[in-house]
C-alpha positions as CSV (number, residue, x, y, z in Angstrom):
1,M,0.0,0.0,0.0
2,T,1.4,3.4,-1.0
3,G,0.8,6.8,0.5
4,T,-1.4,7.9,-2.3
5,D,-3.9,5.1,-1.7
6,T,-4.6,6.2,1.9
7,A,-5.0,9.9,0.9
8,S,-7.6,9.4,-1.9
9,P,-10.5,8.1,0.2
10,R,-10.4,11.3,2.3
11,L,-10.5,13.6,-0.8
12,L,-13.5,12.0,-2.4
13,P,-16.2,13.3,0.0
14,A,-14.8,16.9,-0.5
15,L,-15.0,16.9,-4.3
16,P,-18.8,17.6,-4.7
17,G,-18.5,20.5,-2.3
18,L,-15.6,22.0,-4.2
19,A,-17.4,21.6,-7.4
20,V,-20.5,23.4,-6.0
21,L,-18.3,26.2,-4.7
22,S,-16.5,26.6,-8.0
23,A,-19.7,26.7,-9.9
24,M,-21.1,29.4,-7.6
25,A,-18.0,31.5,-7.9
26,L,-18.2,31.3,-11.7
27,L,-21.8,32.2,-11.8
28,T,-21.4,35.1,-9.4
29,G,-18.8,36.6,-11.6
30,C,-21.1,36.4,-14.7
31,S,-24.2,37.6,-13.0
32,S,-24.1,41.3,-13.8
33,P,-23.2,43.2,-17.0
34,P,-19.9,45.0,-17.1
35,A,-20.1,48.7,-16.1
36,Y,-17.9,50.3,-18.8
37,R,-18.9,53.8,-17.8
38,E,-17.0,53.6,-14.5
39,W,-13.7,53.2,-16.4
40,T,-11.7,56.2,-17.6
41,A,-8.8,56.2,-20.0
42,S,-5.4,56.8,-18.6
43,P,-2.8,58.9,-20.5
44,D,-0.8,55.7,-21.6
45,V,-3.8,54.1,-23.4
46,P,-2.3,54.7,-26.9
47,T,0.9,53.0,-25.8
48,V,-1.0,50.0,-24.4
49,A,-3.1,49.7,-27.6
50,Y,0.0,49.9,-29.7
51,D,1.7,47.2,-27.6
52,E,-1.4,44.9,-27.7
53,C,-1.7,45.2,-31.5
54,T,2.0,44.5,-31.9
55,E,1.6,41.4,-29.8
56,Q,-1.5,40.3,-31.8
57,V,0.3,40.9,-35.1
58,D,3.4,39.0,-33.9
59,T,1.1,36.0,-33.0
60,A,-0.6,36.1,-36.4
61,M,2.7,36.3,-38.3
62,R,4.1,33.4,-36.2
63,L,1.0,31.3,-36.9
64,R,1.3,31.8,-40.7
65,G,5.0,31.0,-40.6
66,Y,6.0,34.5,-41.7
67,P,9.0,36.4,-40.2
68,L,8.0,38.7,-37.3
69,R,9.8,41.7,-38.8
70,P,9.7,41.3,-42.6
71,L,11.7,43.5,-45.0
72,P,9.7,46.3,-46.6
73,E,10.1,44.8,-50.1
74,T,8.4,41.5,-49.2
75,P,4.6,40.8,-49.4
76,Q,4.6,39.9,-45.7
77,F,5.5,43.5,-44.8
78,G,2.2,44.7,-46.4
79,Y,0.3,41.9,-44.7
80,R,1.8,42.8,-41.3
81,K,1.0,46.5,-41.9
82,E,-2.6,45.7,-42.8
83,I,-3.2,43.5,-39.8
84,F,-1.8,46.1,-37.5
85,A,-4.0,48.8,-39.1
86,Q,-7.1,46.6,-38.6
87,C,-6.3,46.1,-34.9
88,M,-5.8,49.8,-34.3
89,R,-9.0,50.6,-36.0
90,R,-10.8,48.1,-33.9
91,K,-9.5,49.9,-30.8
92,G,-10.8,53.2,-32.1
93,Y,-7.7,54.8,-33.6
94,T,-7.4,56.4,-37.0
95,T,-4.3,57.1,-39.1
96,E,-2.8,60.6,-38.8
């Protein structure tokens, strides 16, 4: 008999209770709609949006097997530029 055999019978009665508590915590977090109006933008929001879009574009480039920072004369450069522009537009920014 090993040490794990003696510990498992004590854990079994606690599992249903843990499952109920986990479900209640999950449902409590989803019960009310988010209150977006109580949030205000900080001065570094453009930097955060830029960083988030850069990260998303890096992920898309990696998934397609493209280089992360392609040379301007390659078609991947235009693809990266367009994906980045779409991300920034989704976040509410326009080109200057």
